[in-house]
N, CA, C and O of each residue as an XYZ file, in Angstrom:
896
protein
N      53.085    -17.519      7.019
C      52.397    -17.350      6.312
C      51.402    -16.753      6.596
O      50.978    -17.063      7.709
N      50.884    -16.088      6.124
C      49.582    -14.443      6.158
C      48.851    -14.990      6.194
O      49.106    -16.005      5.545
N      47.447    -15.035      6.795
C      46.293    -15.556      6.309
C      45.017    -14.304      7.166
O      45.247    -13.446      8.018
N      43.928    -14.626      6.606
C      42.503    -13.839      7.234
C      41.504    -14.502      7.344
O      41.189    -15.105      6.318
N      40.616    -14.684      8.538
C      39.899    -15.572      9.378
C      38.941    -14.952      9.800
O      39.100    -13.822     10.262
N      37.698    -15.555      9.741
C      35.969    -14.825      9.856
C      35.809    -16.035     11.113
O      35.779    -17.210     10.747
N      35.666    -15.581     13.199
C      34.800    -16.349     13.328
C      33.335    -15.256     14.260
O      32.766    -14.226     13.900
N      33.256    -15.713     14.925
C      31.771    -15.569     15.457
C      32.309    -15.467     16.979
O      33.392    -15.928     17.338
N      31.531    -14.898     17.691
C      32.458    -14.420     19.561
C      30.879    -14.137     19.879
O      30.001    -13.839     19.069
N      30.764    -14.330     21.412
C      30.237    -13.724     22.505
C      31.015    -13.437     23.029
O      31.983    -14.157     23.275
N      30.845    -12.083     23.449
C      31.710    -11.404     23.954
C      30.986    -11.152     25.687
O      30.055    -10.372     25.886
N      31.640    -11.976     26.776
C      31.702    -11.314     27.429
C      31.971    -10.251     28.675
O      32.798    -10.504     29.551
N      31.214     -9.082     28.659
C      31.286     -7.607     29.544
C      32.003     -7.549     30.616
O      32.043     -8.739     30.926
N      32.674     -6.919     31.501
C      32.602     -7.589     33.015
C      34.073     -7.961     33.369
O      35.011     -7.393     33.928
N      33.838     -9.236     32.758
C      35.346    -10.588     33.299
C      36.078    -10.403     32.383
O      37.152    -10.952     32.630
N      36.091     -9.423     30.477
C      37.081     -9.007     29.716
C      37.339    -10.261     29.229
O      38.538    -10.311     28.954
N      36.591    -11.675     28.902
C      36.967    -12.842     28.254
C      35.784    -12.903     27.147
O      34.556    -12.822     27.153
N      36.979    -13.120     26.043
C      36.392    -13.753     25.055
C      36.072    -15.329     24.444
O      36.963    -16.034     23.969
N      34.876    -15.678     24.527
C      34.909    -17.381     24.484
C      34.044    -17.237     22.525
O      33.264    -16.551     21.866
N      34.604    -17.993     22.473
C      34.532    -18.741     20.710
C      33.108    -19.618     20.862
O      33.181    -20.756     21.325
N      31.818    -19.063     20.463
C      30.715    -19.902     20.183
C      29.953    -20.440     18.607
O      30.166    -19.675     17.667
N      29.332    -21.352     18.389
C      29.155    -21.587     17.822
C      28.584    -20.327     16.952
O      28.465    -19.217     17.471
N      28.220    -20.596     15.512
C      27.336    -18.978     14.860
C      25.781    -19.703     14.655
O      25.068    -19.815     13.658
N      25.617    -20.116     16.016
C      23.849    -20.980     15.564
C      22.940    -20.183     16.995
O      23.079    -20.739     18.085
N      22.018    -18.871     16.924
C      21.214    -18.184     17.995
C      19.769    -18.900     18.239
O      18.768    -18.560     17.609
N      19.772    -19.655     18.961
C      18.628    -20.477     19.494
C      17.563    -19.509     20.101
O      17.978    -18.982     21.133
N      16.201    -19.104     19.709
C      15.710    -17.711     20.629
C      14.390    -18.599     21.006
O      13.368    -17.951     21.233
N      14.301    -20.354     21.115
C      13.342    -20.663     21.662
C      11.957    -21.109     21.134
O      11.720    -21.954     20.271
N      10.925    -20.195     21.995
C       9.619    -20.333     21.253
C       8.956    -18.946     21.493
O       8.779    -18.345     22.553
N       8.705    -18.676     20.488
C       7.761    -16.725     20.410
C       6.408    -16.353     19.666
O       6.174    -16.718     18.514
N       5.805    -15.823     20.202
C       4.551    -15.362     19.472
C       4.811    -14.843     18.220
O       5.818    -14.176     17.982
N       3.764    -15.173     17.217
C       3.919    -14.652     16.170
C       3.789    -13.012     16.076
O       2.798    -12.628     16.697
N       4.468    -12.044     15.515
C       4.524    -11.014     15.303
C       5.531    -10.416     16.387
O       5.615     -9.231     16.707
N       6.020    -11.118     16.713
C       7.590    -10.810     17.827
C       8.163    -11.046     17.187
O       7.933    -11.874     16.306
N       9.605    -10.158     17.409
C      10.856     -9.722     16.627
C      11.718    -10.292     17.391
O      11.606     -9.880     18.545
N      13.167    -11.660     17.149
C      13.640    -11.801     17.187
C      15.464    -10.888     16.202
O      15.885    -10.891     15.045
N      16.116    -10.076     17.968
C      16.768     -9.431     17.688
C      18.227     -9.852     18.641
O      18.240    -10.247     19.807
N      19.767     -9.552     17.450
C      20.296    -11.042     18.394
C      21.800    -10.079     17.531
O      21.891     -9.592     16.404
N      22.448    -10.119     18.304
C      23.601     -9.516     17.554
C      25.183    -10.705     17.772
O      25.838    -10.911     18.793
N      25.335    -11.195     16.571
C      26.294    -11.740     16.043
C      27.693    -10.830     16.160
O      27.671     -9.746     15.576
N      29.358    -11.347     17.150
C      29.956    -10.549     16.580
C      31.267    -11.483     16.002
O      31.720    -12.532     16.460
N      31.780    -10.524     14.571
C      32.613    -10.781     13.815
C      33.772    -10.573     14.054
O      33.915     -9.438     14.508
N      34.943    -11.278     13.945
C      36.273    -11.434     14.453
C      37.894    -11.345     13.226
O      38.505    -12.413     13.176
N      38.188    -10.769     12.794
C      39.103    -11.461     12.133
C      40.395    -11.816     12.565
O      41.459    -11.253     12.823
N      40.030    -12.692     12.556
C      41.560    -14.155     13.217
C      42.555    -14.059     12.770
O      43.577    -14.235     13.432
N      42.556    -13.769     11.580
C      44.045    -13.658     10.630
C      45.062    -11.894     11.123
O      44.923    -10.958     11.911
N      45.830    -12.250     10.267
C      46.823    -11.086     10.331
C      46.914    -10.409      8.768
O      47.980     -9.956      8.351
N      45.527    -10.394      7.868
C      45.758     -9.339      6.969
C      44.395     -8.906      7.517
O      43.850     -9.126      8.599
N      44.026     -8.244      6.465
C      42.475     -7.112      6.226
C      41.771     -7.918      6.255
O      42.575     -8.676      5.713
N      40.651     -8.734      6.444
C      38.965     -8.678      6.096
C      38.232     -8.530      5.684
O      37.327     -8.111      6.406
N      37.975     -8.677      4.507
C      36.924     -7.394      3.210
C      35.428     -8.305      3.264
O      35.274     -9.381      2.687
N      34.565     -7.725      3.949
C      33.181     -8.535      4.413
C      32.094     -7.801      2.788
O      31.501     -6.743      2.581
N      32.273     -8.787      2.162
C      31.317     -8.833      0.591
C      30.215     -8.329      0.605
O      29.993     -7.367     -0.131
N      29.248     -8.831      1.427
C      28.162     -9.115      1.183
C      27.536    -10.030      2.528
O      28.193    -10.788      3.243
N      26.191     -9.740      2.628
C      25.350    -10.496      3.538
C      23.906    -10.350      3.641
O      23.083     -9.487      3.947
N      23.970    -12.171      3.060
C      22.614    -12.423      2.446
C      21.995    -12.878      3.621
O      22.597    -13.365      4.579
N      20.318    -12.648      3.497
C      19.412    -13.562      4.319
C      18.657    -13.958      3.473
O      18.352    -13.541      2.355
N      18.222    -15.208      4.359
C      17.235    -16.270      3.853
C      15.855    -15.790      2.847
O      15.450    -16.164      1.747
N      15.345    -14.672      3.943
C      13.513    -13.838      3.585
C      13.515    -12.326      3.495
O      14.589    -11.939      3.955
N      13.113    -11.778      3.282
C      12.656    -10.982      3.593
C      12.351     -9.994      5.316
O      12.432     -8.842      5.743
N      12.114    -10.870      5.621
C      11.840    -10.976      7.302
C      12.859    -10.895      7.856
O      12.617    -11.230      9.016
N      14.182    -10.585      7.736
C      15.170    -11.019      8.386
C      16.163     -9.760      8.028
O      16.506     -9.706      6.847
N      16.622     -8.828      8.830
C      17.402     -7.696      8.613
C      18.627     -7.820      9.357
O      18.730     -8.345     10.466
N      19.769     -7.180      8.515
C      20.889     -6.917      9.603
C      21.289     -5.545      9.159
O      20.965     -4.871      8.180
N      22.349     -5.265     10.498
C      22.948     -4.179     10.249
C      24.861     -4.587     10.746
O      25.353     -5.280     11.636
N      25.579     -3.545      9.385
C      26.814     -3.293     10.260
C      27.450     -2.684      9.639
O      27.457     -2.597      8.411
N      28.297     -1.994     10.656
C      28.570     -0.742     10.271
C      30.001     -0.642     10.124
O      30.405      0.483     10.416
N      30.775     -1.337      9.816
C      31.813     -1.476      8.825
C      32.081     -2.528      8.384
O      31.990     -3.493      9.142
N      32.497     -2.724      7.038
C      32.460     -3.846      6.523
C      34.118     -4.660      6.425
O      34.152     -5.846      6.093
N      35.451     -3.892      6.747
C      36.758     -3.754      6.462
C      37.159     -3.903      8.198
O      36.914     -3.218      9.191
N      37.723     -4.872      8.005
C      38.508     -5.761     10.165
C      39.980     -5.878     10.046
O      40.487     -6.848      9.481
N      40.803     -4.748     10.652
C      42.135     -5.387     10.529
C      42.495     -6.233     11.386
O      41.611     -6.293     12.240
N      43.640     -7.181     11.700
C      43.653     -8.254     12.242
C      43.195     -7.492     13.712
O      43.303     -6.347     14.148
N      42.546     -8.949     14.294
C      42.250     -9.179     15.325
C      40.745     -8.114     15.370
O      39.895     -8.292     16.243
N      40.632     -7.250     14.521
C      39.695     -6.233     14.874
C      38.347     -6.580     14.913
O      38.083     -7.075     13.818
N      37.094     -6.564     15.824
C      35.719     -6.922     15.410
C      34.765     -6.148     15.382
O      34.630     -5.118     16.042
N      33.880     -6.715     14.429
C      32.555     -5.713     14.466
C      31.015     -6.244     14.664
O      30.496     -7.213     14.111
N      30.440     -5.351     15.595
C      28.900     -6.111     15.982
C      27.522     -6.623     14.497
O      26.667     -5.818     14.127
N      27.625     -7.785     14.019
C      26.346     -7.547     13.281
C      25.393     -8.209     14.087
O      25.591     -9.312     14.596
N      24.018     -7.322     14.244
C      23.102     -7.116     14.414
C      21.522     -7.604     13.486
O      20.937     -6.709     12.876
N      21.202     -8.407     13.473
C      20.557     -9.391     13.263
C      18.791     -9.626     13.416
O      18.560    -10.641     14.073
N      17.853     -9.090     13.069
C      16.598     -8.925     12.990
C      15.839     -9.740     12.654
O      15.879     -9.622     11.429
N      14.916    -10.773     12.945
C      13.840    -11.726     12.502
C      12.684    -11.244     12.599
O      12.513    -11.386     13.810
N      11.484    -10.638     12.106
C      10.091     -9.721     12.591
C       9.769    -11.462     12.497
O      10.527    -11.998     11.689
N       8.867    -12.354     13.121
C       7.937    -13.054     13.028
C       6.341    -12.953     12.594
O       5.416    -13.749     12.762
N       6.396    -11.640     11.965
C       4.867    -11.486     11.689
C       4.951    -11.930     10.338
O       5.752    -11.568      9.476
N       3.347    -13.366     10.204
C       3.139    -13.983      9.262
C       3.227    -15.612      9.334
O       2.612    -16.452      8.676
N       4.393    -15.798     10.562
C       4.986    -17.472     10.229
C       4.580    -17.748     11.356
O       4.204    -17.007     12.265
N       4.678    -19.108     11.274
C       4.336    -19.809     12.352
C       5.341    -21.164     12.052
O       5.976    -21.435     11.033
N       5.229    -21.909     13.354
C       5.837    -23.537     13.032
C       7.580    -23.202     13.381
O       7.962    -22.109     13.798
N       8.453    -24.322     13.128
C       9.696    -24.338     13.505
C      10.726    -22.980     12.148
O      10.013    -22.507     11.263
N      11.281    -22.821     12.155
C      12.012    -21.630     12.142
C      13.470    -21.712     12.169
O      14.117    -21.722     13.216
N      13.894    -21.762     11.188
C      15.617    -21.795     10.376
C      15.739    -20.501      9.315
O      15.537    -20.512      8.101
N      16.085    -19.530     10.063
C      16.694    -18.383      9.185
C      18.392    -18.211      9.017
O      19.246    -18.001      9.878
N      18.498    -18.370      7.696
C      19.718    -18.078      7.452
C      20.797    -16.790      7.264
O      20.632    -16.125      6.241
N      21.753    -16.440      8.061
C      22.755    -14.866      7.196
C      23.527    -15.642      7.126
O      23.740    -16.428      8.049
N      24.297    -15.651      5.798
C      25.183    -15.657      4.797
C      26.583    -14.268      4.578
O      26.365    -13.238      3.942
N      27.506    -14.482      5.041
C      28.543    -13.549      5.174
C      29.439    -13.697      4.523
O      30.281    -14.567      4.746
N      29.470    -13.090      3.798
C      30.333    -13.141      2.126
C      31.872    -12.493      2.854
O      31.969    -11.366      3.339
N      32.761    -13.310      2.795
C      33.942    -12.470      3.239
C      35.772    -13.038      1.834
O      35.750    -14.009      1.077
N      36.535    -12.416      1.929
C      37.776    -13.021      1.503
C      38.293    -13.667      1.738
O      39.281    -13.964      1.067
N      37.886    -14.427      3.072
C      38.752    -15.260      3.836
C      38.917    -16.633      3.093
O      37.983    -17.137      2.468
N      39.997    -17.135      3.184
C      40.531    -18.036      2.255
C      39.380    -19.662      2.487
O      38.769    -20.475      1.793
N      39.569    -19.458      3.461
C      39.006    -20.816      4.462
C      37.311    -21.092      4.167
O      36.626    -22.002      3.701
N      37.010    -19.191      4.958
C      35.589    -19.856      4.705
C      34.895    -18.378      3.955
O      34.431    -17.352      4.452
N      35.085    -18.845      2.514
C      34.184    -17.572      2.332
C      33.086    -17.222      2.196
O      32.643    -16.401      1.393
N      32.462    -17.927      3.115
C      30.804    -17.956      3.009
C      30.800    -18.355      4.353
O      31.179    -19.525      4.400
N      30.522    -17.873      5.572
C      30.092    -18.015      7.099
C      28.717    -17.993      6.975
O      28.246    -17.052      6.337
N      27.651    -19.159      7.635
C      26.459    -19.462      7.651
C      26.187    -19.290      8.969
O      26.758    -19.934      9.849
N      24.932    -18.048      9.270
C      25.078    -17.882     10.372
C      23.112    -18.366     10.443
O      22.558    -18.443      9.346
N      22.369    -18.606     11.537
C      21.591    -19.176     12.252
C      20.603    -18.590     13.070
O      21.069    -18.265     14.162
N      19.450    -18.350     12.937
C      18.808    -18.049     14.157
C      17.305    -19.487     13.758
O      16.738    -19.762     12.701
N      17.114    -20.204     15.525
C      16.626    -21.441     15.248
C      15.535    -21.024     16.001
O      15.723    -20.016     16.683
N      14.301    -21.616     16.054
C      13.119    -21.208     17.046
C      12.153    -22.240     16.595
O      12.274    -23.223     15.864
N      10.929    -21.608     17.399
C       9.875    -21.767     16.771
C       8.363    -20.661     17.050
O       8.044    -20.499     18.228
N       7.545    -19.987     16.004
C       6.847    -19.109     16.587
C       5.511    -19.877     16.439
O       5.381    -20.685     15.519
N       4.536    -19.648     17.305
C       3.409    -19.943     17.856
C       2.627    -18.819     17.226
O       3.044    -17.708     16.898
N       1.141    -19.433     17.095
C       0.072    -18.392     16.337
C      -0.056    -17.291     17.574
O       0.239    -17.647     18.715
N      -0.510    -15.932     17.301
C      -0.696    -15.059     18.250
C      -2.153    -14.946     18.116
O      -2.669    -15.232     17.035
N      -2.846    -14.570     19.079
C      -4.313    -14.558     19.263
C      -4.851    -13.219     18.136
O      -4.085    -12.303     17.836
N      -6.374    -13.322     17.575
C      -7.141    -12.457     16.829
C      -6.756    -11.387     17.212
O      -6.213    -10.671     16.370
N      -6.894    -10.883     18.615
C      -6.149     -9.488     19.119
C      -5.454     -9.356     19.221
O      -5.459     -8.521     20.126
N      -4.386     -9.562     18.935
C      -2.954     -9.096     19.015
C      -2.529     -8.146     17.402
O      -2.743     -8.592     16.274
N      -2.145     -7.314     17.595
C      -1.584     -6.415     16.745
C       0.353     -6.337     16.820
O       1.130     -6.013     17.719
N       0.510     -6.721     15.669
C       2.716     -6.724     15.879
C       2.838     -5.075     15.893
O       2.019     -4.172     15.727
N       4.286     -5.118     16.178
C       4.775     -3.733     15.918
C       4.996     -3.410     15.072
O       5.371     -2.256     14.866
N       4.861     -4.294     14.200
C       5.926     -4.588     12.324
C       4.418     -3.184     12.042
O       4.347     -1.976     11.815
N       3.548     -4.261     12.234
C       2.087     -4.379     11.360
C       1.301     -2.710     12.114
O       0.699     -2.150     11.199
N       1.195     -1.895     13.444
C       1.342     -0.622     14.052
C       2.454      0.500     13.052
O       2.118      1.582     12.570
N       3.406      0.036     12.980
C       4.529      0.494     12.514
C       4.090      0.818     11.000
O       4.199      1.993     10.649
N       3.705      0.075     10.266
C       3.001      0.744      9.400
C       1.520      1.237      8.876
O       1.232      1.597      7.734
N       0.837      1.171      9.791
C      -0.332      1.788      9.777
C      -0.110      3.301     10.490
O      -0.652      4.297     10.010
N       0.511      3.347     11.357
C       0.988      4.604     12.296
C       1.148      5.786     11.194
O       1.583      5.900     10.048
N       0.716      6.375     11.915
C       0.253      8.468     10.883
C       0.318      9.397     12.300
O       0.386      8.939     13.440
N       0.288     10.483     12.008
C       0.123     11.265     12.614
C      -0.481     12.563     12.313
O       0.100     13.521     11.803
N      -2.188     12.476     12.826
C      -2.597     14.023     12.600
C      -2.547     14.990     13.620
O      -2.476     15.070     14.846
N      -2.624     15.810     12.443
C      -2.214     17.712     13.075
C      -3.183     18.432     12.805
O      -3.608     18.569     11.657
N      -3.793     19.133     14.077
C      -4.456     20.353     13.239
C      -4.140     21.325     13.757
O      -3.800     21.505     14.926
N      -4.277     22.411     12.465
C      -3.720     23.315     12.435
C      -4.399     24.779     12.841
O      -3.892     25.897     12.741
N      -5.851     24.366     13.384
C      -6.643     25.242     14.086
C      -5.725     26.081     15.125
O      -4.593     25.742     15.468
N      -6.435     27.267     15.575
C      -5.762     27.724     17.107
C      -6.066     27.330     17.940
O      -7.237     26.954     17.882
N      -5.348     27.097     19.306
C      -6.043     25.961     20.299
C      -6.997     26.318     20.664
O      -7.703     25.440     21.160
N      -7.598     27.819     20.643
C      -9.219     27.793     20.934
C      -9.851     27.105     20.391
O     -10.702     26.436     20.976
N      -9.665     27.041     19.189
C     -11.056     26.187     18.173
C     -10.142     23.745     18.545
O     -10.786     22.695     18.545
N      -9.094     23.897     18.693
C      -8.587     22.651     18.807
C      -9.115     22.246     20.355
O      -9.328     21.127     20.821
N      -9.216     23.265     20.833
C     -10.085     22.972     22.487
C     -11.742     22.741     22.428
O     -12.186     22.106     23.385
N     -12.245     22.969     21.905
C     -13.664     23.289     21.700
C     -14.161     21.886     21.154
O     -15.150     21.240     21.501
N     -13.016     21.544     20.024
C     -13.572     19.838     19.395
C     -12.611     20.120     18.360
O     -12.291     21.109     17.701
N     -12.190     18.676     18.456
C     -11.001     18.445     17.304
C     -11.224     16.523     16.570
O     -12.205     15.963     17.059
N     -10.798     16.069     16.030
C     -10.625     14.985     15.860
C      -9.403     13.742     16.657
O      -8.241     14.057     16.910
N      -9.929     12.501     16.913
C      -9.681     12.002     17.770
C      -8.044     11.581     17.657
O      -7.396     11.047     16.757
N      -7.830     11.880     18.467
C      -5.933     11.229     17.994
C      -5.468     12.092     18.032
O      -4.512     11.967     18.798
N      -5.568     13.832     17.324
C      -4.971     14.572     16.830
C      -3.895     15.618     17.733
O      -3.998     15.887     18.930
N      -3.103     15.989     17.010
C      -2.658     17.449     18.049
C      -2.277     18.256     17.517
O      -1.728     18.019     16.441
N      -2.384     19.780     18.057
C      -2.557     20.713     17.985
C      -1.037     21.385     17.141
O      -0.067     21.614     17.863
N      -0.977     21.544     16.273
C       0.599     22.581     16.020
C      -0.110     23.899     15.088
O       0.116     23.903     13.878
N      -0.789     24.773     15.565
C      -1.454     26.151     14.949
C      -0.651     26.597     13.734
O       0.546     26.380     13.918
N      -0.894     27.100     12.654
C      -0.962     26.803     11.530
C       0.437     27.750     11.015
O       0.970     27.620      9.913
N       0.902     28.771     12.149
C       1.980     29.251     11.884
C       2.945     28.775     12.977
O       4.146     29.042     12.971
N       2.562     28.328     13.554
C       3.748     27.545     14.534
C       4.703     26.207     13.567
O       5.749     25.825     14.092
N       4.327     25.626     12.325
C       4.133     24.731     11.748
C       6.018     24.294     11.584
O       6.570     23.257     11.951
N       6.517     25.282     11.036
C       7.868     25.571     10.573
C       9.263     24.828     12.187
O      10.296     24.159     12.168
N       8.319     25.555     13.418
C       9.385     25.101     14.054
C       9.212     23.661     14.510
O       9.900     23.206     15.425
N       8.248     22.910     13.841
C       8.130     21.673     14.145
C       8.766     20.533     13.455
O       8.529     19.345     13.672
N       9.739     21.106     12.458
C      10.298     20.070     11.203
C      11.136     19.490     12.255
O      10.832     18.314     12.453
N      11.927     19.846     12.871
C      12.979     18.254     13.363
C      12.266     17.560     14.553
O      12.850     16.691     15.200
N      10.601     18.073     14.926
C      10.147     17.224     15.657
C       9.360     16.277     15.109
O       9.101     15.245     15.728
N       8.803     16.570     13.648
C       8.171     15.886     13.455
C       8.721     14.591     13.026
O       9.737     14.762     12.353
N       8.412     13.377     13.179
C       8.871     11.945     12.459
C       9.032     11.841     11.186
O       8.310     12.523     10.459
N       9.968     11.004     10.643
C       9.939     11.320      8.955
C       9.846      9.700      9.089
O      10.067      8.847      9.948
N       9.257      9.793      7.346
C       8.810      8.610      7.290
C       7.896      7.886      7.391
O       7.821      6.658      7.431
N       6.826      9.037      7.453
C       5.201      8.745      8.308
C       4.472      9.192      7.670
O       4.773     10.115      6.913
N       3.307      8.712      7.748
C       1.863      9.739      6.863
C       1.888     10.624      8.373
O       1.954     10.319      9.564
N       1.796     11.861      7.593
C       1.394     13.121      8.416
C      -0.089     13.743      7.465
O      -0.204     14.174      6.317
N      -1.204     13.497      8.745
C      -2.465     14.357      8.153
C      -2.701     15.211      8.594
O      -2.725     15.292      9.822
N      -3.115     16.713      7.432
C      -3.023     17.904      8.106
C      -4.648     18.145      7.984
O      -5.195     17.388      7.182
N      -5.424     19.003      8.602
C      -6.549     19.395      8.710
C      -6.663     20.497      9.764
O      -6.221     20.625     10.906
N      -7.697     21.518      8.661
C      -7.999     22.450      9.495
C     -10.051     22.597      9.368
O     -10.843     21.685      9.605
N     -10.402     24.076      8.918
C     -12.056     24.235      9.236
C     -12.033     23.659      7.897
O     -12.934     22.866      7.623
N     -11.177     23.920      7.046
C     -12.177     24.083      5.019
C     -11.190     23.721      4.448
O     -11.198     23.887      3.228
N     -10.002     23.111      5.057
C      -8.547     23.408      3.781
C      -7.868     23.966      3.622
O      -6.742     23.474      3.546
N      -8.019     25.209      3.478
C      -7.809     26.471      3.001
C      -6.365     27.014      3.394
O      -5.835     27.990      2.863
N      -5.581     25.918      4.815
C      -4.389     26.527      5.250
C      -3.323     24.581      5.150
O      -2.173     24.147      5.208
N      -4.797     24.072      4.973
C      -3.643     22.461      5.598
C      -2.889     22.048      3.616
O      -1.931     21.302      3.416
N      -3.612     22.723      2.598
C      -3.221     22.285      1.649
C      -1.428     23.322      1.510
O      -0.396     22.758      1.146
N      -1.480     24.614      1.837
C      -0.059     25.038      2.171
C       0.995     24.171      3.148
O       2.163     23.854      2.923
N       0.193     23.921      4.255
C       1.034     23.520      5.163
C       2.105     21.905      4.679
O       3.262     21.599      4.967
N       0.744     21.004      3.630
C       1.415     19.453      3.110
C       1.992     19.972      2.056
O       2.432     19.046      1.375
N       2.283     21.334      1.420
C       3.062     21.399      0.219
C       4.306     21.583      0.614
O       5.258     21.141     -0.029
N       4.497     22.619      2.309
C       5.820     23.404      2.847
C       6.108     22.663      3.391
O       7.231     22.927      3.819
N       5.397     20.669      4.104
C       6.289     19.620      4.712
C       6.793     18.871      3.589
O       7.852     18.248      3.661
N       5.929     18.915      2.339
C       6.526     18.143      1.013
C       7.835     18.594      0.806
O       8.892     18.007      1.034
N       7.612     19.821      0.301
C       9.143     20.999      0.096
C      10.725     20.573      1.702
O      11.947     20.556      1.555
N      10.012     20.356      2.802
C      11.023     20.319      3.709
C      11.024     18.693      4.157
O      10.613     18.408      5.281
N      11.529     17.565      3.184
C      11.149     15.872      3.568
C      10.525     15.546      3.934
O      10.995     14.625      4.602
N       9.203     15.597      4.108
C       8.531     15.137      4.322
C       6.827     14.400      3.656
O       5.682     14.290      4.096
N       7.761     13.948      2.042
C       6.755     13.329      1.158
C       5.731     12.733      1.635
O       4.809     12.958      0.851
N       5.412     12.162      2.397
C       4.136     11.690      3.006
C       2.874     12.198      3.835
O       1.901     11.665      4.367
N       3.556     13.977      3.625
C       2.297     14.634      4.118
C       1.120     14.754      3.824
O       1.112     14.799      2.594
N      -0.182     14.859      4.296
C      -1.178     15.270      3.200
C      -2.340     15.493      4.000
O      -2.716     15.032      5.077
N      -2.991     16.642      2.882
C      -3.640     17.567      3.290
C      -4.886     16.823      3.534
O      -5.175     16.093      2.586
N      -5.819     16.785      4.652
C      -7.666     16.607      4.449
C      -8.326     17.145      3.216
O      -8.901     18.194      3.506
N      -8.404     16.971      2.514
C      -9.658     17.217      1.752
C     -10.927     18.327      2.074
O     -11.545     17.868      3.035
N     -11.314     19.137      1.791
C     -12.725     19.853      2.698
C     -12.392     20.065      4.679
O     -12.963     20.741      5.535
N     -11.712     19.517      4.707
C     -11.238     20.078      6.712
C     -12.330     19.091      7.588
O     -13.234     18.270      7.431
N     -11.645     19.719      8.494
C     -13.410     19.222      9.391
C     -14.792     19.079      8.998
O     -15.636     18.250      9.337
N     -14.876     20.756      7.654
C     -15.926     20.916      7.596
C     -16.437     19.390      7.420
O     -17.253     18.772      8.104
N     -15.544     18.895      6.049
C     -16.613     18.029      5.054
C     -16.342     16.767      6.081
O     -16.836     15.649      5.936
N     -15.502     17.151      7.096
C     -15.697     15.335      7.902
C     -16.828     15.297      8.286
O     -17.602     14.383      8.000
N     -17.123     16.325      9.028
C     -18.844     16.399      9.960
C     -19.474     16.361      8.598
O     -19.874     15.218      8.818
N     -19.885     16.579      7.473
C     -20.624     17.150      6.620
C     -21.152     15.258      6.208
O     -22.302     14.905      5.947
N     -19.960     14.379      6.268
C     -20.006     12.840      5.826
C     -20.215     12.455      6.658
O     -21.180     11.725      6.432
N     -19.821     12.364      8.256
C     -19.637     11.369      9.367
C     -19.902     12.463     10.350
O     -19.390     12.207     11.440
N     -20.533     13.588     10.309
C     -21.577     13.616     11.657
C     -20.482     14.091     12.353
O     -19.387     14.283     11.824
N     -20.742     14.295     13.566
C     -19.910     13.577     14.928
C     -18.834     12.514     14.725
O     -17.813     12.951     15.257
N     -18.663     11.606     14.323
C     -17.997     10.530     14.497
C     -16.748     10.904     14.782
O     -16.293     11.853     14.144
N     -15.872     10.213     15.852
C     -14.414     10.178     15.722
C     -13.705     11.622     16.575
O     -12.556     11.899     16.918
N     -15.180     12.409     16.710
C     -14.813     13.901     17.314
C     -14.482     14.353     18.499
O     -14.709     13.369     19.204
N     -14.188     14.989     19.032
C     -13.930     14.913     21.149
C     -14.478     16.545     21.125
O     -13.986     17.430     20.425
N     -15.348     16.665     21.847
C     -15.979     17.949     22.366
C     -15.368     18.380     23.539
O     -14.660     17.470     23.969
N     -15.332     19.363     24.239
C     -14.534     20.396     25.155
C     -15.635     19.378     26.387
O     -16.809     19.306     26.024
N     -15.371     18.816     27.424
C     -16.453     18.642     28.015
C     -17.141     19.839     29.187
O     -16.482     20.823     29.522
N     -17.987     19.678     29.511
C     -18.357     20.885     30.118
C     -18.066     21.263     31.881
O     -18.348     20.368     32.679
N     -17.594     22.384     32.340
C     -17.417     22.043     33.364
C     -18.228     21.823     34.427
O     -17.755     21.429     35.493
C-alpha cells in the first residue's frame, strides 16, 4: 500500500546523519524586539508525492518561508520561521500549522516556545528601525554638498541618479532634495516611474528647510 507522510527533521551536517525530532523549538528567553529565527526541515516519508497546500500561523508576528510545496518521496525542504517579538512579553507559544495531503496527519502543528522579557526604554527593535528607515539624497553638486548638507544625507548629483537605480534599496522611503526643489521634483518622478513609488521630493528644498528651522540638522564643512 502506497502512502505519503510528513515528518520534521533536524539534519546534522558533517556527520551525514538525519535525526527525527519533535516539532517544537524552545528558544529560551529573549528581550522584546529580538526575532526568533528557526528552520524546520520537512520530509516526505512516504512513497507518493506530498503536496503542502497551506501554512497557517497563529499571528501576524510570525512569518514563514517555504521554497517548494511538492515533495517527491524521500525529498525534504526547509521551512524557515521568524517570530518578531516586538510588543510582546511573557510566556510565548507560537503555532505553525502545515496543511498537506498526508492522510495520517493532514495538519502538522509546529511550535515556537519561550519567554520574552521587556526591553529597556532606550532600546529600539530592528523591525521598528526597518519601519522608520529612509534614505536622504542630496542632489546638488559635490562642492555644494561638501559645503553644507542635511545630517545623514548622501550625495548623488542629479545627473548621476540614473546610474543609482540598481544601488538604491527598493521598498524604502527615499527623500530627495536640492536647493529649492527645482530638480528634486523631476528626480522623484523619475524614481517613481522606475520602481520606487516611495520616492519623495522635499518641497522647497534646503532653502525651505533653513527658512523654517534655521541651521537645525545642517552639517557645515569644518574650516581647516
